[in-house]
C-alpha positions as CSV (number, residue, x, y, z in Angstrom):
1,M,11.6,6.2,28.2
2,S,11.9,6.6,24.4
3,E,11.9,10.0,22.9
4,S,8.8,11.2,21.1
5,K,9.2,11.6,17.4
6,E,7.2,13.6,14.9
7,T,4.8,11.5,12.9
8,I,2.8,12.0,9.7
9,T,-0.4,10.4,8.5
10,V,-0.1,8.4,5.3
11,N,-3.2,6.9,3.6
12,V,-2.3,3.5,2.2
13,N,-3.9,0.2,1.2
14,V,-2.9,-2.6,3.6
15,E,-3.2,-6.3,3.0
16,M,-4.2,-8.3,6.0
17,T,-5.9,-11.5,6.7
18,A,-9.7,-11.6,7.1
19,D,-9.2,-13.1,10.5
20,S,-7.1,-10.0,11.6
21,L,-9.9,-7.7,10.5
22,Q,-12.5,-9.8,12.2
23,A,-10.5,-9.8,15.4
24,I,-10.2,-6.0,15.3
25,V,-13.9,-5.6,14.8
26,E,-14.9,-8.1,17.5
27,N,-12.5,-6.7,20.1
28,A,-13.4,-3.1,19.3
29,K,-17.1,-4.0,20.0
30,K,-16.1,-5.5,23.3
31,V,-14.0,-2.5,24.3
32,E,-16.4,0.3,23.1
33,G,-19.7,-1.4,23.8
34,R,-23.1,-0.4,22.6
35,D,-24.7,3.1,22.9
36,E,-27.9,3.8,24.8
37,K,-29.9,2.4,21.8
38,G,-28.0,-0.8,21.8
39,V,-26.1,0.1,18.6
40,Y,-22.3,-0.2,18.1
41,R,-20.9,3.1,17.0
42,I,-17.4,2.1,15.9
43,D,-15.6,3.3,12.8
44,T,-13.8,0.1,11.9
45,A,-11.5,1.8,9.4
46,D,-10.3,4.2,12.1
47,K,-9.8,1.2,14.5
48,V,-7.7,-0.6,11.9
49,S,-5.7,2.6,11.4
50,E,-5.1,2.9,15.2
51,M,-4.1,-0.7,15.6
52,I,-1.6,-0.6,12.7
53,S,-0.2,2.7,13.8
54,Q,0.3,1.4,17.3
55,F,2.0,-1.7,16.0
56,I,4.3,0.3,13.8
57,L,5.4,2.5,16.6
58,E,5.8,-0.3,19.2
59,N,7.8,-2.5,16.8
60,D,10.3,0.0,15.5
61,F,9.2,0.1,11.9
62,E,11.6,3.0,11.4
63,R,14.6,0.6,11.9
64,Y,12.9,-1.9,9.7
65,A,12.4,0.7,6.9
66,K,16.0,1.9,7.1
67,N,17.3,-1.7,6.5
68,I,17.7,-2.1,2.7
69,E,17.6,-5.8,3.1
70,N,13.9,-5.5,3.8
71,Y,13.0,-4.1,0.4
72,P,11.6,-6.7,-2.1
73,R,13.0,-6.5,-5.6
74,G,10.7,-5.9,-8.6
75,S,7.8,-4.5,-6.7
């Protein structure tokens, strides 16, 4: 099992496809369901944050960030 690392929260703007966002919203609705009044109570911004954070941790973004070859020039 991998060791647990300390993390921090960073607020950023993330570019993604509209289809990605639509998939997150649709799947979150399926997972969370409606409340007793039939209304979805899902904070989609929080769900996007959770999904991206999970992806970053599972796909070793730390290793990616440490590789200087991954940095675009002139940004």
